[in-house]
N, C-alpha and C positions, 0 to 999 in steps of 0.2 A: 728141375726147374724151380727157381725161386719166385714165389708169389709176392705181390705187393698188396697190402691191406691197409685201409684207413679205418681207424677206430674213432668214432665221434661220440663222446660222452662227457657230460659236464662234471662228473665226479672224478677227480684226479686219481683216486685209488683204483677205481674200476678200470680206467683208461690205462694206467701204468701196469696193472696186473695183466690185462689182456695183451698189451704190447710186449711185455717181457715173456709171457707165455708163448705167444705166437713166434717170437724171435728165437727163443731158446729151444722149444720143443720141435717146431717145424722148420726153423731156419728162414722164415719169411722176413721180408722188409716191411716194417710197420710204421705208419705215420699216425700221429694223434692230433685230435682237434677237440677243444673244450666247448664248442658251441656249434649250432647248425650253420651259422654264417661262416665261421672259420672252416668248417667241414666242406661247405660248398666251394670255397676258394681253393682249398688244398686238392679237392677232387678234380677241379677243372685244370689245375696246374700239373698234377702228377698222374692223373688218370689211373687209379689203382685197379687191381684185378677184382677187388670186392670191397664192400664197406660194411662194417659193423656199426649200427646206429642205435643209440639209446632212444627209447620212446619218450620218456619224461625229462624234458630239459626246459629251462626258462627261456622266455622270448620266442624262440623258434623250436617247437617240439619235433620229435622224430617224424611223425606223419607229414608235417609241413616241410621239413627238410627233404624228405623223400620226394614229395611233389615237386619241389624246386629242382632237385637233381633230375627228375624225369623231364622237366621243361627245358633243360639245357641240352643241346645236341651233343656236346662233348662228354656229358656224364649220364645221359639217358640209358646207355647200354650197360652200365656198371651194376652187377648184381648187389642187392642190398639185403642184409640180414638184420632184423630188429633184435635188440637186446632189451628185455623187459622183466620187471619184477612182477608184473601182472600176469598171472598164469591161469585165470579163469577161462573157461571155454568160450564165453561170449567175447572176451577181449582178444583171445587168440584168433578167432574167426574174423573179427573186425580187422585186425592187423593183416592177416593173410589176404583179406579182401582188397587191400590197397594195391596188391600186385608185387609185394616183396617176395624174395626167394625163400625166406624162412623166418622163423621166430625162435630165438634161444632165450632161456630164462636166466635171470640173475638171482642169486649168485651162481656163477658157473665154476666148474672144476678146471683150474688152469692147465692141468695135465691133459685134459680131454678137449679143450677148446678148439685146437687146430683140427682134430679128428671130426668134431661136430661141424665145423665150418666146411671142411672137405666133403663130408657126407651130404650136407645140404646142397652144395654147389656141384657135386659130382666130380670133384677133382681127384684125379688118380696120380699122385706124385710118386 
């Protein structure tokens, strides 16, 4: 079964590496968005199976984007995994307190990303 994943990250390099990694290693269909607003639009149009969401973005950060996703009926049920360079325990517990499915740290290993996403979401492909 092919999964559909949306990667929302304002850094082109991170977004492209994640997209290439998930497509090449797992064979998933991956969409990219460079901002929270663009991510909200794509999520509503395409309704992916999961969203990888950067925490630190200009204008609309990850937590704000997550709350907006939760407020829309069409996107509220999509599992969200935060991507962050902040790995301190206090940050991690604050992020998990939002109600996201998981938190992955950047930089990530492109060869392991699909396994990490599958593990967090309990996907058995």
